[in-house]
C-alpha positions as CSV (number, residue, x, y, z in Angstrom):
1,M,156.0,128.8,138.9
2,K,156.8,131.1,136.0
3,S,160.5,130.2,136.2
4,Q,159.4,126.5,135.8
5,N,157.1,127.3,132.9
6,M,154.0,126.1,134.9
7,T,150.7,127.9,134.7
8,E,148.3,128.1,137.6
9,F,146.0,125.6,135.8
10,E,148.9,123.1,135.6
11,F,149.7,123.7,139.2
12,F,146.1,123.1,140.3
13,M,146.0,119.9,138.1
14,E,149.0,118.6,140.0
15,L,147.4,119.5,143.3
16,R,144.2,117.6,142.3
17,L,146.3,114.6,141.4
18,L,147.6,114.7,145.0
19,G,144.1,114.8,146.5
20,V,143.6,118.5,147.0
21,E,140.1,119.8,146.5
22,H,140.5,123.4,147.7
23,L,143.4,125.6,148.9
24,G,142.1,125.7,152.5
25,Q,143.3,122.1,152.9
26,V,146.9,123.0,152.1
27,R,149.3,124.2,154.8
28,L,152.3,124.3,152.4
29,A,153.0,123.4,148.8
30,I,156.5,123.4,147.4
31,L,157.5,123.2,143.7
32,E,160.6,121.0,143.9
33,T,163.6,121.5,141.6
34,N,162.6,118.4,139.7
35,G,159.2,119.9,138.8
36,Q,157.2,117.7,141.3
37,I,155.1,119.3,144.0
38,S,155.3,118.4,147.7
39,V,152.1,119.1,149.7
40,Y,151.7,119.4,153.4
41,F,148.1,119.3,154.5
42,F,146.2,120.8,157.5
43,P,144.6,118.2,159.7
44,D,140.9,117.9,159.1
45,K,140.0,119.9,162.2
46,L,142.1,122.9,161.0
47,V,140.9,123.0,157.4
48,R,139.6,126.5,156.6
49,P,137.5,127.8,153.8
50,G,139.4,127.9,150.5
51,L,139.3,128.4,146.8
52,P,138.2,125.2,145.0
53,I,140.7,124.2,142.4
54,L,138.3,122.3,140.2
55,P,138.3,123.1,136.5
56,E,136.4,126.3,135.6
57,H,133.3,124.5,134.3
58,C,132.9,122.7,137.6
59,C,132.5,125.8,139.8
60,E,129.8,128.4,139.4
61,R,131.2,131.9,139.3
62,F,129.5,135.0,140.7
63,I,129.7,138.7,140.5
64,K,126.5,139.1,142.5
65,M,126.4,136.8,145.5
66,P,123.3,134.4,145.5
67,E,123.4,133.9,149.3
68,D,125.2,134.6,152.5
69,A,128.4,132.5,152.5
70,D,132.2,132.5,152.4
71,Y,133.4,133.2,148.8
72,A,136.9,133.0,147.3
73,C,138.3,135.4,144.8
74,I,139.2,133.4,141.6
75,H,142.2,135.6,141.0
76,C,144.0,135.7,144.3
77,S,142.1,133.1,146.4
78,E,141.2,135.6,149.2
79,V,138.3,134.2,151.2
80,V,135.7,136.7,152.4
81,A,132.3,136.3,154.1
82,L,129.8,138.0,151.8
83,N,126.1,138.6,151.9
84,A,123.4,137.8,149.4
85,N,123.3,140.4,146.6
86,D,126.7,141.8,147.4
87,E,128.7,142.9,144.4
88,I,132.1,143.8,145.6
89,A,135.7,143.8,144.5
90,C,138.2,141.6,146.3
91,P,139.9,143.6,149.1
92,R,143.3,142.0,148.2
93,C,143.4,142.3,144.4
94,A,140.3,144.3,143.3
95,H,138.9,141.6,141.0
96,K,135.2,141.1,141.1
97,V,134.6,137.4,140.3
98,W,134.0,134.9,143.1
99,V,133.2,131.2,143.8
100,K,131.8,129.7,146.9
101,A,134.6,128.8,149.2
102,S,134.9,125.1,150.1
103,T,135.4,123.6,153.6
104,A,135.5,120.0,152.4
105,T,137.9,117.8,154.3
106,R,140.2,115.3,152.6
107,V,139.0,111.8,151.8
108,T,141.9,109.5,152.7
């Protein structure tokens, strides 16, 4: 994406325009040479918890988890089952800010 001068925010915007709500719906996304994005989706029954790609003001962020749930790291998208009151760093990237992972299926 850096070689195409595209930020993660622009990439997420393009995914939203293609009907993606969270990364657990996406099997594969390809940035084409013309700058467009091709997306291959998981079938609904194979969708897994994923990082919501809504704008920042639409997703509450947590350092201390409010309840037991799957949470996604906002930095690297790693999804981890966490317990209420956990305050942990991401095991993949060590960042400490999380959002609740989404399991929404696509509306087609």
